[in-house]
C-alpha beads as a LAMMPS data file, in Angstrom:
LAMMPS data file: protein, C-alpha beads

412 atoms
411 bonds

1 atom types
1 bond types

-500.0 500.0 xlo xhi
-500.0 500.0 ylo yhi
-500.0 500.0 zlo zhi

Masses

1 110.0

Atoms # bond

1 1 1 367.128 -185.423 127.924
2 1 1 367.351 -187.342 124.660
3 1 1 365.062 -186.418 121.824
4 1 1 362.299 -189.072 121.742
5 1 1 361.685 -190.893 118.528
6 1 1 358.258 -191.406 117.053
7 1 1 358.118 -195.132 117.762
8 1 1 358.622 -194.551 121.512
9 1 1 355.858 -191.941 121.509
10 1 1 353.555 -194.292 119.604
11 1 1 354.235 -197.013 122.172
12 1 1 353.331 -194.658 125.059
13 1 1 350.118 -193.586 123.358
14 1 1 349.250 -197.213 122.646
15 1 1 349.699 -198.113 126.331
16 1 1 347.370 -195.298 127.356
17 1 1 344.753 -196.438 124.852
18 1 1 344.899 -199.969 126.259
19 1 1 344.745 -199.189 129.982
20 1 1 342.861 -201.785 131.990
21 1 1 339.738 -200.213 133.481
22 1 1 339.636 -202.215 136.707
23 1 1 340.389 -201.612 140.354
24 1 1 339.999 -198.422 142.418
25 1 1 341.102 -196.191 139.517
26 1 1 338.834 -197.769 136.914
27 1 1 336.897 -194.557 136.222
28 1 1 340.113 -192.575 135.698
29 1 1 341.456 -195.301 133.394
30 1 1 338.287 -195.173 131.307
31 1 1 338.681 -191.409 130.921
32 1 1 342.325 -191.698 129.807
33 1 1 341.451 -194.463 127.346
34 1 1 338.658 -192.368 125.861
35 1 1 340.861 -189.273 125.536
36 1 1 343.685 -191.115 123.756
37 1 1 341.418 -193.361 121.708
38 1 1 341.737 -191.223 118.580
39 1 1 344.789 -189.113 119.509
40 1 1 348.132 -189.166 117.714
41 1 1 349.854 -186.172 119.287
42 1 1 353.554 -186.046 120.048
43 1 1 356.308 -183.506 120.683
44 1 1 359.478 -183.745 118.629
45 1 1 361.610 -181.656 120.987
46 1 1 362.657 -183.540 124.100
47 1 1 363.742 -180.347 125.877
48 1 1 360.249 -178.903 125.509
49 1 1 358.759 -182.083 126.971
50 1 1 361.142 -181.792 129.923
51 1 1 360.115 -178.157 130.500
52 1 1 356.430 -179.089 130.412
53 1 1 356.961 -181.949 132.867
54 1 1 358.948 -179.668 135.190
55 1 1 356.133 -177.103 135.247
56 1 1 353.391 -179.675 135.825
57 1 1 355.268 -181.345 138.693
58 1 1 355.294 -177.987 140.509
59 1 1 351.494 -178.032 140.716
60 1 1 350.092 -179.608 143.867
61 1 1 346.874 -181.179 142.639
62 1 1 345.931 -182.069 146.221
63 1 1 345.699 -178.361 147.014
64 1 1 342.208 -177.157 146.075
65 1 1 343.381 -173.564 145.626
66 1 1 346.142 -174.566 143.212
67 1 1 343.757 -176.814 141.284
68 1 1 341.309 -173.938 140.960
69 1 1 344.010 -171.612 139.627
70 1 1 345.167 -174.287 137.204
71 1 1 341.587 -174.585 135.952
72 1 1 341.456 -170.812 135.434
73 1 1 344.712 -170.935 133.465
74 1 1 343.312 -173.688 131.289
75 1 1 340.174 -171.638 130.633
76 1 1 342.399 -168.777 129.472
77 1 1 344.216 -171.150 127.134
78 1 1 340.871 -172.130 125.625
79 1 1 340.070 -168.443 125.299
80 1 1 343.297 -167.965 123.360
81 1 1 342.297 -170.770 120.979
82 1 1 339.796 -168.330 119.528
83 1 1 342.618 -166.718 117.572
84 1 1 344.312 -169.928 116.421
85 1 1 343.000 -171.078 113.058
86 1 1 339.938 -173.275 113.131
87 1 1 340.431 -174.095 116.805
88 1 1 338.153 -171.147 117.482
89 1 1 335.202 -173.232 116.313
90 1 1 335.337 -174.984 119.676
91 1 1 334.961 -171.809 121.708
92 1 1 331.964 -169.742 122.818
93 1 1 332.784 -166.440 124.591
94 1 1 332.670 -167.136 128.311
95 1 1 330.599 -164.012 128.924
96 1 1 327.874 -165.531 126.744
97 1 1 327.996 -168.953 128.406
98 1 1 328.043 -167.418 131.894
99 1 1 325.048 -165.216 131.090
100 1 1 323.040 -168.125 129.696
101 1 1 323.848 -170.317 132.693
102 1 1 322.958 -167.520 135.108
103 1 1 319.540 -167.041 133.465
104 1 1 318.794 -170.799 133.400
105 1 1 319.994 -171.148 137.022
106 1 1 320.851 -174.898 137.223
107 1 1 320.778 -176.627 140.607
108 1 1 322.517 -179.785 141.915
109 1 1 320.553 -182.859 140.943
110 1 1 319.072 -181.361 137.781
111 1 1 320.363 -183.256 134.755
112 1 1 322.265 -180.855 132.498
113 1 1 323.128 -181.721 128.901
114 1 1 325.267 -180.085 126.239
115 1 1 324.816 -182.212 123.090
116 1 1 327.668 -180.456 121.249
117 1 1 329.882 -179.450 124.142
118 1 1 333.123 -178.357 122.448
119 1 1 335.647 -177.608 125.183
120 1 1 332.978 -177.689 127.903
121 1 1 332.319 -173.997 128.521
122 1 1 328.651 -174.434 129.446
123 1 1 329.556 -177.265 131.808
124 1 1 332.294 -175.367 133.638
125 1 1 330.060 -172.290 133.963
126 1 1 327.280 -174.499 135.357
127 1 1 329.679 -176.080 137.833
128 1 1 330.861 -172.672 139.070
129 1 1 327.294 -171.364 139.252
130 1 1 326.086 -174.262 141.392
131 1 1 329.134 -174.311 143.648
132 1 1 328.871 -170.584 144.283
133 1 1 325.135 -170.681 145.089
134 1 1 323.886 -174.117 146.043
135 1 1 326.633 -176.577 146.982
136 1 1 326.814 -176.680 150.779
137 1 1 327.494 -180.346 151.533
138 1 1 329.360 -183.342 150.142
139 1 1 325.998 -184.667 149.002
140 1 1 325.324 -181.485 147.030
141 1 1 328.665 -181.840 145.258
142 1 1 327.973 -185.505 144.494
143 1 1 324.553 -184.579 143.071
144 1 1 326.187 -181.880 140.933
145 1 1 328.794 -184.204 139.436
146 1 1 326.391 -187.068 138.803
147 1 1 323.968 -184.886 136.839
148 1 1 326.321 -183.692 134.070
149 1 1 325.920 -184.997 130.507
150 1 1 327.867 -184.034 127.364
151 1 1 328.685 -185.228 123.862
152 1 1 331.359 -184.011 121.435
153 1 1 332.010 -185.312 117.933
154 1 1 335.572 -184.120 117.295
155 1 1 338.566 -185.661 119.023
156 1 1 340.488 -182.486 119.924
157 1 1 337.676 -180.568 121.654
158 1 1 336.580 -183.811 123.330
159 1 1 340.049 -184.180 124.830
160 1 1 340.063 -180.508 125.865
161 1 1 336.643 -180.874 127.470
162 1 1 337.649 -183.946 129.482
163 1 1 340.778 -182.128 130.682
164 1 1 338.643 -179.104 131.536
165 1 1 336.323 -181.231 133.673
166 1 1 339.205 -182.827 135.579
167 1 1 340.762 -179.434 136.251
168 1 1 337.420 -178.207 137.613
169 1 1 337.294 -180.931 140.222
170 1 1 335.097 -183.465 138.430
171 1 1 336.203 -186.876 139.690
172 1 1 334.862 -188.939 136.802
173 1 1 334.687 -187.176 133.426
174 1 1 333.612 -190.278 131.514
175 1 1 330.163 -188.690 131.063
176 1 1 331.738 -186.604 128.257
177 1 1 331.093 -188.965 125.338
178 1 1 333.116 -188.901 122.133
179 1 1 330.189 -189.391 119.776
180 1 1 327.789 -187.766 117.311
181 1 1 324.510 -186.841 119.013
182 1 1 322.749 -186.631 115.639
183 1 1 323.827 -190.123 114.530
184 1 1 321.261 -191.811 116.761
185 1 1 317.696 -192.133 115.384
186 1 1 315.423 -189.368 116.642
187 1 1 312.673 -191.785 117.711
188 1 1 315.094 -193.867 119.776
189 1 1 315.418 -191.075 122.342
190 1 1 312.880 -191.996 125.035
191 1 1 311.852 -190.695 128.459
192 1 1 314.962 -192.273 129.953
193 1 1 317.105 -189.937 127.836
194 1 1 315.280 -186.721 128.720
195 1 1 316.982 -184.039 130.792
196 1 1 316.054 -181.037 132.925
197 1 1 318.356 -178.488 131.282
198 1 1 320.037 -178.066 127.905
199 1 1 322.681 -175.391 127.433
200 1 1 324.428 -175.405 124.082
201 1 1 325.841 -173.595 121.081
202 1 1 325.238 -176.153 118.319
203 1 1 327.415 -175.932 115.209
204 1 1 325.776 -173.896 112.456
205 1 1 326.649 -173.005 108.904
206 1 1 327.787 -176.574 108.247
207 1 1 326.241 -179.670 106.734
208 1 1 325.939 -183.074 108.358
209 1 1 327.471 -186.082 106.678
210 1 1 325.319 -187.987 104.197
211 1 1 322.635 -190.126 105.791
212 1 1 322.517 -188.379 109.168
213 1 1 319.338 -186.465 108.264
214 1 1 317.525 -189.756 107.656
215 1 1 317.613 -190.328 111.434
216 1 1 314.974 -187.588 111.747
217 1 1 311.283 -187.464 110.782
218 1 1 310.651 -186.488 107.173
219 1 1 309.336 -182.996 108.015
220 1 1 312.532 -182.167 109.963
221 1 1 315.068 -183.559 107.507
222 1 1 317.782 -181.133 106.444
223 1 1 321.560 -180.996 106.045
224 1 1 321.843 -177.963 108.360
225 1 1 323.292 -179.069 111.705
226 1 1 321.711 -176.275 113.779
227 1 1 318.212 -177.260 112.602
228 1 1 318.691 -180.917 113.475
229 1 1 320.068 -180.019 116.886
230 1 1 317.081 -177.770 117.604
231 1 1 314.674 -180.595 116.744
232 1 1 316.584 -182.952 119.031
233 1 1 316.810 -180.427 121.869
234 1 1 313.023 -180.061 121.932
235 1 1 312.631 -183.846 122.101
236 1 1 315.264 -184.312 124.815
237 1 1 313.778 -181.822 127.271
238 1 1 311.598 -183.152 130.066
239 1 1 308.240 -181.535 130.702
240 1 1 309.036 -178.245 132.494
241 1 1 312.631 -178.621 131.324
242 1 1 314.370 -175.440 130.246
243 1 1 316.908 -174.597 127.591
244 1 1 319.167 -171.806 126.368
245 1 1 320.481 -172.202 122.828
246 1 1 322.656 -170.074 120.529
247 1 1 321.252 -169.835 116.991
248 1 1 322.156 -167.685 113.954
249 1 1 319.853 -165.079 112.414
250 1 1 319.099 -167.487 109.573
251 1 1 317.254 -169.769 111.972
252 1 1 314.884 -166.927 112.828
253 1 1 313.812 -165.949 109.304
254 1 1 314.531 -169.157 107.368
255 1 1 311.748 -171.026 105.596
256 1 1 310.969 -174.664 104.808
257 1 1 312.278 -176.956 107.541
258 1 1 313.157 -173.924 109.638
259 1 1 309.524 -172.766 109.551
260 1 1 308.289 -176.194 110.641
261 1 1 310.852 -176.294 113.437
262 1 1 309.782 -172.878 114.768
263 1 1 306.139 -173.915 114.635
264 1 1 307.022 -177.105 116.522
265 1 1 309.097 -175.168 119.054
266 1 1 306.302 -172.702 119.806
267 1 1 303.720 -175.485 120.064
268 1 1 305.770 -177.661 122.431
269 1 1 307.590 -174.979 124.404
270 1 1 307.201 -171.512 125.839
271 1 1 309.751 -169.526 123.846
272 1 1 309.714 -166.654 126.303
273 1 1 312.881 -164.685 125.453
274 1 1 315.180 -164.042 122.513
275 1 1 318.321 -162.002 123.146
276 1 1 319.671 -160.560 119.909
277 1 1 323.460 -160.202 119.810
278 1 1 325.542 -157.976 117.511
279 1 1 327.593 -159.521 114.709
280 1 1 330.913 -158.925 116.448
281 1 1 330.292 -161.097 119.551
282 1 1 331.836 -164.231 118.025
283 1 1 334.696 -162.553 116.155
284 1 1 337.072 -163.781 114.818
285 1 1 335.425 -167.227 114.718
286 1 1 332.360 -165.829 112.968
287 1 1 330.944 -162.479 111.990
288 1 1 327.213 -163.103 111.749
289 1 1 324.241 -162.118 113.834
290 1 1 323.438 -164.591 116.594
291 1 1 320.616 -164.996 119.080
292 1 1 320.118 -166.588 122.482
293 1 1 316.819 -168.481 122.646
294 1 1 315.380 -169.268 126.082
295 1 1 312.447 -171.670 126.306
296 1 1 310.661 -174.080 128.639
297 1 1 308.924 -177.253 127.522
298 1 1 305.335 -178.104 128.369
299 1 1 303.202 -175.111 127.446
300 1 1 302.832 -173.392 124.064
301 1 1 304.237 -169.927 123.439
302 1 1 301.903 -166.993 124.080
303 1 1 304.263 -164.029 123.927
304 1 1 307.946 -163.630 123.075
305 1 1 310.111 -160.924 124.586
306 1 1 313.010 -159.631 122.522
307 1 1 316.037 -157.903 124.010
308 1 1 318.601 -156.216 121.766
309 1 1 322.077 -156.320 123.262
310 1 1 324.179 -153.411 122.056
311 1 1 327.920 -152.913 121.984
312 1 1 328.997 -150.430 124.702
313 1 1 329.023 -146.810 123.589
314 1 1 332.781 -146.635 124.240
315 1 1 333.565 -148.972 121.328
316 1 1 332.313 -149.617 117.797
317 1 1 332.369 -153.418 117.965
318 1 1 333.644 -156.343 120.010
319 1 1 337.072 -157.668 119.047
320 1 1 339.859 -159.951 120.235
321 1 1 341.379 -157.130 122.265
322 1 1 338.028 -155.806 123.501
323 1 1 335.709 -158.838 123.723
324 1 1 332.267 -159.052 125.254
325 1 1 332.400 -159.259 129.060
326 1 1 329.799 -160.470 131.531
327 1 1 329.227 -156.977 132.895
328 1 1 328.124 -155.931 129.411
329 1 1 325.078 -158.181 129.905
330 1 1 324.058 -156.547 133.208
331 1 1 321.414 -154.393 131.520
332 1 1 319.617 -157.521 130.329
333 1 1 319.945 -159.116 133.781
334 1 1 318.386 -156.048 135.406
335 1 1 315.528 -156.072 132.883
336 1 1 314.931 -159.846 133.063
337 1 1 312.521 -159.797 136.000
338 1 1 314.069 -162.455 138.210
339 1 1 313.379 -166.191 138.151
340 1 1 309.713 -165.671 137.241
341 1 1 310.413 -162.949 134.670
342 1 1 308.031 -160.545 136.393
343 1 1 307.639 -156.833 135.738
344 1 1 309.213 -156.738 132.306
345 1 1 308.719 -153.448 130.478
346 1 1 309.215 -152.343 126.907
347 1 1 312.267 -150.112 126.550
348 1 1 314.386 -148.796 123.702
349 1 1 316.063 -152.235 123.573
350 1 1 313.195 -154.513 124.678
351 1 1 309.868 -155.302 123.027
352 1 1 307.176 -158.008 123.029
353 1 1 305.381 -159.824 120.210
354 1 1 302.469 -162.254 120.423
355 1 1 302.365 -165.787 119.060
356 1 1 299.595 -164.658 116.700
357 1 1 301.919 -162.028 115.211
358 1 1 304.568 -164.683 114.623
359 1 1 302.058 -167.028 112.972
360 1 1 300.787 -164.198 110.737
361 1 1 304.376 -163.723 109.487
362 1 1 304.759 -167.409 108.615
363 1 1 306.768 -168.050 111.804
364 1 1 309.376 -165.484 110.854
365 1 1 311.011 -164.562 114.185
366 1 1 313.298 -161.928 112.711
367 1 1 311.557 -159.011 114.462
368 1 1 313.533 -155.777 114.326
369 1 1 313.545 -153.358 117.222
370 1 1 310.403 -151.215 116.742
371 1 1 311.860 -148.483 118.960
372 1 1 314.814 -147.843 116.676
373 1 1 314.289 -144.664 114.688
374 1 1 314.998 -145.333 111.040
375 1 1 317.380 -142.954 109.335
376 1 1 315.482 -140.343 107.292
377 1 1 317.035 -140.463 103.839
378 1 1 314.608 -137.906 102.403
379 1 1 312.025 -137.974 99.626
380 1 1 313.102 -140.302 96.744
381 1 1 312.084 -137.817 94.015
382 1 1 314.046 -135.020 95.655
383 1 1 317.039 -137.308 96.072
384 1 1 316.898 -138.212 92.367
385 1 1 316.824 -134.527 91.348
386 1 1 319.803 -133.835 93.629
387 1 1 321.676 -136.804 92.152
388 1 1 321.094 -135.566 88.574
389 1 1 322.249 -132.071 89.505
390 1 1 325.396 -133.457 91.147
391 1 1 326.181 -135.638 88.106
392 1 1 325.690 -132.649 85.729
393 1 1 327.981 -130.526 87.868
394 1 1 330.618 -133.272 87.904
395 1 1 330.396 -133.584 84.097
396 1 1 330.872 -129.827 83.680
397 1 1 333.933 -129.896 85.922
398 1 1 335.409 -132.772 83.914
399 1 1 334.912 -130.827 80.675
400 1 1 336.637 -127.792 82.195
401 1 1 339.540 -129.934 83.345
402 1 1 339.921 -131.522 79.906
403 1 1 339.968 -128.076 78.268
404 1 1 342.642 -126.823 80.679
405 1 1 344.819 -129.911 80.114
406 1 1 344.422 -129.702 76.329
407 1 1 345.386 -126.038 76.347
408 1 1 348.449 -126.774 78.469
409 1 1 349.601 -129.525 76.097
410 1 1 349.339 -127.229 73.020
411 1 1 351.536 -124.530 74.506
412 1 1 355.109 -124.369 73.078

Bonds

1 1 1 2
2 1 2 3
3 1 3 4
4 1 4 5
5 1 5 6
6 1 6 7
7 1 7 8
8 1 8 9
9 1 9 10
10 1 10 11
11 1 11 12
12 1 12 13
13 1 13 14
14 1 14 15
15 1 15 16
16 1 16 17
17 1 17 18
18 1 18 19
19 1 19 20
20 1 20 21
21 1 21 22
22 1 22 23
23 1 23 24
24 1 24 25
25 1 25 26
26 1 26 27
27 1 27 28
28 1 28 29
29 1 29 30
30 1 30 31
31 1 31 32
32 1 32 33
33 1 33 34
34 1 34 35
35 1 35 36
36 1 36 37
37 1 37 38
38 1 38 39
39 1 39 40
40 1 40 41
41 1 41 42
42 1 42 43
43 1 43 44
44 1 44 45
45 1 45 46
46 1 46 47
47 1 47 48
48 1 48 49
49 1 49 50
50 1 50 51
51 1 51 52
52 1 52 53
53 1 53 54
54 1 54 55
55 1 55 56
56 1 56 57
57 1 57 58
58 1 58 59
59 1 59 60
60 1 60 61
61 1 61 62
62 1 62 63
63 1 63 64
64 1 64 65
65 1 65 66
66 1 66 67
67 1 67 68
68 1 68 69
69 1 69 70
70 1 70 71
71 1 71 72
72 1 72 73
73 1 73 74
74 1 74 75
75 1 75 76
76 1 76 77
77 1 77 78
78 1 78 79
79 1 79 80
80 1 80 81
81 1 81 82
82 1 82 83
83 1 83 84
84 1 84 85
85 1 85 86
86 1 86 87
87 1 87 88
88 1 88 89
89 1 89 90
90 1 90 91
91 1 91 92
92 1 92 93
93 1 93 94
94 1 94 95
95 1 95 96
96 1 96 97
97 1 97 98
98 1 98 99
99 1 99 100
100 1 100 101
101 1 101 102
102 1 102 103
103 1 103 104
104 1 104 105
105 1 105 106
106 1 106 107
107 1 107 108
108 1 108 109
109 1 109 110
110 1 110 111
111 1 111 112
112 1 112 113
113 1 113 114
114 1 114 115
115 1 115 116
116 1 116 117
117 1 117 118
118 1 118 119
119 1 119 120
120 1 120 121
121 1 121 122
122 1 122 123
123 1 123 124
124 1 124 125
125 1 125 126
126 1 126 127
127 1 127 128
128 1 128 129
129 1 129 130
130 1 130 131
131 1 131 132
132 1 132 133
133 1 133 134
134 1 134 135
135 1 135 136
136 1 136 137
137 1 137 138
138 1 138 139
139 1 139 140
140 1 140 141
141 1 141 142
142 1 142 143
143 1 143 144
144 1 144 145
145 1 145 146
146 1 146 147
147 1 147 148
148 1 148 149
149 1 149 150
150 1 150 151
151 1 151 152
152 1 152 153
153 1 153 154
154 1 154 155
155 1 155 156
156 1 156 157
157 1 157 158
158 1 158 159
159 1 159 160
160 1 160 161
161 1 161 162
162 1 162 163
163 1 163 164
164 1 164 165
165 1 165 166
166 1 166 167
167 1 167 168
168 1 168 169
169 1 169 170
170 1 170 171
171 1 171 172
172 1 172 173
173 1 173 174
174 1 174 175
175 1 175 176
176 1 176 177
177 1 177 178
178 1 178 179
179 1 179 180
180 1 180 181
181 1 181 182
182 1 182 183
183 1 183 184
184 1 184 185
185 1 185 186
186 1 186 187
187 1 187 188
188 1 188 189
189 1 189 190
190 1 190 191
191 1 191 192
192 1 192 193
193 1 193 194
194 1 194 195
195 1 195 196
196 1 196 197
197 1 197 198
198 1 198 199
199 1 199 200
200 1 200 201
201 1 201 202
202 1 202 203
203 1 203 204
204 1 204 205
205 1 205 206
206 1 206 207
207 1 207 208
208 1 208 209
209 1 209 210
210 1 210 211
211 1 211 212
212 1 212 213
213 1 213 214
214 1 214 215
215 1 215 216
216 1 216 217
217 1 217 218
218 1 218 219
219 1 219 220
220 1 220 221
221 1 221 222
222 1 222 223
223 1 223 224
224 1 224 225
225 1 225 226
226 1 226 227
227 1 227 228
228 1 228 229
229 1 229 230
230 1 230 231
231 1 231 232
232 1 232 233
233 1 233 234
234 1 234 235
235 1 235 236
236 1 236 237
237 1 237 238
238 1 238 239
239 1 239 240
240 1 240 241
241 1 241 242
242 1 242 243
243 1 243 244
244 1 244 245
245 1 245 246
246 1 246 247
247 1 247 248
248 1 248 249
249 1 249 250
250 1 250 251
251 1 251 252
252 1 252 253
253 1 253 254
254 1 254 255
255 1 255 256
256 1 256 257
257 1 257 258
258 1 258 259
259 1 259 260
260 1 260 261
261 1 261 262
262 1 262 263
263 1 263 264
264 1 264 265
265 1 265 266
266 1 266 267
267 1 267 268
268 1 268 269
269 1 269 270
270 1 270 271
271 1 271 272
272 1 272 273
273 1 273 274
274 1 274 275
275 1 275 276
276 1 276 277
277 1 277 278
278 1 278 279
279 1 279 280
280 1 280 281
281 1 281 282
282 1 282 283
283 1 283 284
284 1 284 285
285 1 285 286
286 1 286 287
287 1 287 288
288 1 288 289
289 1 289 290
290 1 290 291
291 1 291 292
292 1 292 293
293 1 293 294
294 1 294 295
295 1 295 296
296 1 296 297
297 1 297 298
298 1 298 299
299 1 299 300
300 1 300 301
301 1 301 302
302 1 302 303
303 1 303 304
304 1 304 305
305 1 305 306
306 1 306 307
307 1 307 308
308 1 308 309
309 1 309 310
310 1 310 311
311 1 311 312
312 1 312 313
313 1 313 314
314 1 314 315
315 1 315 316
316 1 316 317
317 1 317 318
318 1 318 319
319 1 319 320
320 1 320 321
321 1 321 322
322 1 322 323
323 1 323 324
324 1 324 325
325 1 325 326
326 1 326 327
327 1 327 328
328 1 328 329
329 1 329 330
330 1 330 331
331 1 331 332
332 1 332 333
333 1 333 334
334 1 334 335
335 1 335 336
336 1 336 337
337 1 337 338
338 1 338 339
339 1 339 340
340 1 340 341
341 1 341 342
342 1 342 343
343 1 343 344
344 1 344 345
345 1 345 346
346 1 346 347
347 1 347 348
348 1 348 349
349 1 349 350
350 1 350 351
351 1 351 352
352 1 352 353
353 1 353 354
354 1 354 355
355 1 355 356
356 1 356 357
357 1 357 358
358 1 358 359
359 1 359 360
360 1 360 361
361 1 361 362
362 1 362 363
363 1 363 364
364 1 364 365
365 1 365 366
366 1 366 367
367 1 367 368
368 1 368 369
369 1 369 370
370 1 370 371
371 1 371 372
372 1 372 373
373 1 373 374
374 1 374 375
375 1 375 376
376 1 376 377
377 1 377 378
378 1 378 379
379 1 379 380
380 1 380 381
381 1 381 382
382 1 382 383
383 1 383 384
384 1 384 385
385 1 385 386
386 1 386 387
387 1 387 388
388 1 388 389
389 1 389 390
390 1 390 391
391 1 391 392
392 1 392 393
393 1 393 394
394 1 394 395
395 1 395 396
396 1 396 397
397 1 397 398
398 1 398 399
399 1 399 400
400 1 400 401
401 1 401 402
402 1 402 403
403 1 403 404
404 1 404 405
405 1 405 406
406 1 406 407
407 1 407 408
408 1 408 409
409 1 409 410
410 1 410 411
411 1 411 412
């Protein structure tokens, strides 16, 4: 096979961008157009292209089993992106997404939104969850596929998400919009835009582009993306809608806009559970403390349960070679109390605080585990005496060493 030149590749990409979205394959054409709209990818090595084509042609996409396996392979490729430069920013550990989806328990027909979907992990986990538990008929499957909503700002993860949806049996993936959820004015989101479920890991630790914050009410304006997403998530939920959101520790104890957001959240929603994760869960993409917030819109918060997830005793931290797995979350599942969260008890890793306690702390949600025994470092005065004695002893030893060295140097 001849090595393709760049102009030929550009022509192919241009044709894909200009596909006519008419006829029986109109929905597929729209998806392809959207994927290649902002893409300028090409392979310089013709032999590699030939090898890729040969492998793909071996896959029978009409065979449901083969399609499922191909989807699993693609998920593993996305997993591997975690270790490839900044591509990891698009990836949330699948154990975390699967746990969040399992606790939210989406059902066919409920509108599910991820406003910053990345490669689509929450969507694929939701699809698997519903197919395993609730999809029994063709109508159930149709209800499942018609209720998915997603938005992604960046071109590469948008393309990966669309591909992910197709490989997971979604017939029309055009619901995955290549857009900025925050760019639309906050007040323009009306009842028609509200959804039953939001599952997301919004980008945090980054600033929005200039002017985006002006789309939000004055008391919510900030450059921090996670804060703006939280404000929008609360607005987009229907009454009785439920959400699971990943947020950093800073969102729990932060002041200013963060305080007003937490007050708004607790007034509009029942923030019933916060699962605190160790710093190593998102390594190597990030190494900061994160939290899973679960809330339902419609009634104010009365009590908040905290659950501290701990790294298994057999390892010091999660890593690329020993990442968090779904079975590691089983302790929290067992404690959860089922769909109605009944029978929860305080344990060495679980505790409850009241809304009044949160308000008294200025809406600081950074509650530490009260059952953790603090290390006893001793009486400060005694420690200071011990330190002085140790320093005096070290000084005496240095003087002895200097004397010995000086004596040795003076010897003939």
